[in-house]
C-alpha positions in Angstrom: -16.1 -4.7 -36.6 -14.2 -7.1 -34.1 -14.5 -6.8 -30.2 -13.0 -8.6 -27.4 -12.1 -8.9 -23.8 -9.3 -10.3 -22.3 -8.4 -10.6 -18.8 -5.6 -11.0 -16.8 -4.9 -11.2 -12.8 -2.4 -11.9 -10.2 -2.9 -12.9 -6.7 0.1 -12.6 -4.1 0.6 -13.3 -1.2 3.5 -11.6 1.0 5.5 -11.8 4.1 7.9 -9.4 4.8 9.9 -9.5 8.0 12.7 -6.8 9.5 15.3 -7.5 12.2 18.4 -4.4 13.4 20.6 -4.7 15.9 22.6 -1.7 17.8 22.3 0.4 14.2 25.0 -2.2 13.1 23.7 -5.4 11.9 20.2 -5.2 9.8 18.4 -8.5 8.1 15.8 -8.5 5.7 13.8 -11.9 4.5 10.2 -12.1 2.6 8.2 -14.9 1.0 5.6 -14.6 -1.6 3.1 -17.1 -3.3 2.3 -15.9 -6.6 -0.9 -16.6 -8.6 -1.1 -15.9 -12.4 -4.3 -16.5 -14.8 -1.8 -17.1 -17.6 -1.1 -20.4 -16.4 -4.0 -23.5 -16.0 -5.1 -23.6 -12.1 -2.8 -26.9 -11.7 0.3 -25.3 -12.4 -1.0 -21.8 -11.6 1.2 -20.8 -8.0 4.5 -19.7 -7.4 6.5 -19.9 -4.5 9.4 -17.2 -3.8 11.1 -16.1 -1.1 14.9 -13.7 -0.4 16.9 -12.9 2.3 19.4 -9.9 2.2 21.5 -8.6 5.4 24.2 -5.9 5.9 26.8 -5.0 8.0 27.1 -1.3 8.8 31.9 -1.1 10.2 32.1 2.3 10.6 29.9 1.7 13.9 32.2 -0.8 15.4 34.3 0.0 17.9 37.7 -0.6 15.9 36.4 2.0 13.4 35.7 4.7 15.6 38.7 7.0 14.9 39.2 6.9 11.5 36.6 10.1 11.4 36.9 10.6 7.8 34.6 7.6 7.2 31.4 8.5 7.2 30.1 5.4 6.1 31.2 2.0 5.0 28.5 -0.9 4.9 28.7 -4.9 3.6 26.1 -6.1 1.9 24.7 -9.4 0.3 21.4 -10.8 -0.6 20.4 -14.1 -2.5 15.9 -14.4 -3.7 14.3 -15.6 -6.7 11.8 -14.8 -8.2 9.1 -15.2 -11.0 8.1 -14.2 -14.2 4.7 -15.0 -16.3 5.3 -12.6 -19.4 4.8 -14.6 -22.4 4.7 -12.2 -25.8 3.7 -13.9 -28.7 4.7 -12.7 -32.6 3.0 -13.2 -35.7 4.8 -11.4 -37.6 8.7 -10.0 -37.1 8.0 -6.9 -36.2 4.0 -7.4 -34.1 4.5 -8.7 -30.9 1.3 -9.1 -28.4 0.2 -10.8 -25.4 -1.4 -14.2 -24.6 -3.2 -14.1 -21.2 -4.7 -17.7 -22.0 -1.7 -19.2 -23.5 -2.3 -22.9 -21.5 -5.9 -23.3 -23.8 -5.8 -24.0 -27.5 -7.4 -21.2 -29.4 -8.8 -20.8 -32.3 -10.2 -18.4 -35.6 -13.6 -18.4 -36.9 -14.6 -16.9 -40.4 -16.9 -16.5 -42.9 -15.7 -18.8 -45.8 -18.6 -18.9 -49.3 -21.3 -17.7 -46.7 -20.2 -21.1 -43.8 -18.0 -20.7 -40.8 -14.8 -21.8 -41.4 -12.8 -22.8 -37.6 -8.8 -22.8 -38.0 -6.0 -23.3 -34.9 -4.1 -20.7 -35.0 -2.1 -21.0 -31.2 -1.7 -24.5 -29.5 -2.0 -24.5 -25.8 0.2 -26.4 -23.2 -1.5 -26.8 -20.1 2.2 -27.6 -18.4 3.8 -24.1 -18.4 4.3 -22.7 -15.5 6.3 -19.5 -13.3 9.6 -18.8 -15.0 11.7 -18.5 -12.3 15.2 -16.2 -11.4 17.7 -16.7 -8.9 19.3 -13.5 -7.8 22.2 -12.7 -5.7 24.3 -9.9 -4.8 27.5 -8.6 -2.7 29.3 -5.7 -2.6 29.3 -2.7 -0.2 28.5 1.8 -0.3 30.7 3.8 1.1 31.2 7.2 1.7 34.6 9.4 3.3 35.4 13.0 3.9 31.6 13.9 3.5 32.6 14.5 0.1 33.5 10.8 -2.0 30.7 7.9 -2.4 31.8 4.9 -3.6 29.8 1.8 -4.3 30.3 -1.7 -5.7 28.9 -5.2 -6.6 29.0 -8.3 -7.7 25.3 -9.3 -9.1 24.6 -12.6 -10.2 21.4 -14.4 -12.0 20.0 -17.4 -13.2 17.3 -18.0 -14.5 15.9 -21.2 -15.3 12.3 -22.9 -16.9 12.1 -20.4 -19.2 9.1 -19.2 -20.9 9.2 -19.4 -24.9 7.7 -20.3 -27.9 9.2 -23.6 -29.2 9.0 -24.7 -33.1 7.0 -27.8 -33.7 5.4 -30.2 -36.8 3.8 -27.5 -39.3 1.4 -30.7 -39.7 0.1 -29.1 -36.5 -1.0 -26.1 -38.5 0.4 -23.6 -36.0 4.5 -23.0 -36.1 5.2 -22.7 -32.4 3.5 -23.8 -28.6 5.1 -22.3 -25.2 7.1 -24.4 -23.3 9.3 -23.9 -20.2 12.9 -25.0 -20.9 15.9 -23.8 -21.1 19.1 -21.9 -18.8 20.5 -18.5 -18.8 23.3 -16.8 -16.6 24.2 -13.4 -16.3 26.7 -12.3 -14.0 28.7 -9.0 -14.2 30.2 -6.1 -11.2 28.8 -2.9 -10.9 30.8 0.4 -9.8 29.5 3.8 -8.9 32.1 6.4 -7.9 31.1 10.2 -7.5 32.6 13.2 -5.6 31.6 17.0 -4.8 34.0 19.0 -5.9 32.0 21.9 -4.4 30.0 21.6 -1.9 28.2 24.9 -0.7 25.0 26.1 1.4 23.1 26.7 -1.4 25.5 24.8 -4.4 26.6 21.5 -5.1 29.0 20.8 -8.0 29.1 16.7 -8.1 30.9 14.9 -10.6 29.9 10.9 -11.0 30.5 7.6 -13.0 29.1 4.6 -13.5 30.8 1.7 -14.7 29.6 -2.4 -15.5 30.6 -5.2 -16.8 28.7 -8.0 -17.7 28.4 -11.6 -19.4 25.5 -13.4 -20.7 26.1 -17.8 -21.2 23.2 -19.5 -22.0 24.0 -22.7 -20.5 20.6 -25.0 -21.8 18.8 -25.0 -24.6 16.2 -27.6 -26.1 17.9 -30.0 -29.1 15.5 -28.1 -32.0 17.8 -24.7 -31.1 21.1 -25.9 -30.7 21.1 -27.7 -33.9 19.4 -24.7 -35.7 22.4 -22.1 -33.8 19.7 -20.3 -32.4 18.6 -18.7 -29.0 14.7 -19.4 -28.6 12.2 -18.0 -30.1 10.2 -15.1 -28.5 12.5 -15.2 -25.4 10.1 -14.1 -22.3 13.2 -12.7 -20.6 15.4 -10.9 -22.3 19.4 -10.8 -21.2 20.3 -7.5 -19.2 
């Protein structure tokens, strides 16, 4: 019979400001400071912020005569976020969460009625938050009270990626957690839909969603470049 307890906690401090003017201009800013129990106390805290703005162009005087435009707004945002999710695999099909990856971990067993201790996990006190920079720019619109058209360009750059780096077998374990590597995701997304039939009791709407995404690994440790493989057990999966 086995019994164990896992403890995991995240503490966050959040501040947010929303500003608007004349029902045309909007500005939002946020800041948060997060601490995760998965990291060593010296590297537990991360700072993340965001800034977003939008402009309702159809509310401007120079578009007042364009009655076919129900809504037209430009929008843009940029911000950072953190990830502390670190999966660990004992086999190619089994994954589990490690809640104390900064500590060395051991397995205690009984061999010939004697206590046996074997190291099963090599911790790393230096690991901390994986960081992502996200940026978006685009527009939202509605015409003739029937047609919606939205388009957006998005960009994501991930740094200090959390994954397991292979180590020498002589250490007794196969890998250790590290912050290393950079990844970029960028693309365009278009949404369009139209109300083919509009009735008080019935609306028939048809829509399409199109997207194009390009992913690129910007940096890998030397071991992975030589082997031509993606980081082992990545914490961040490209979108």
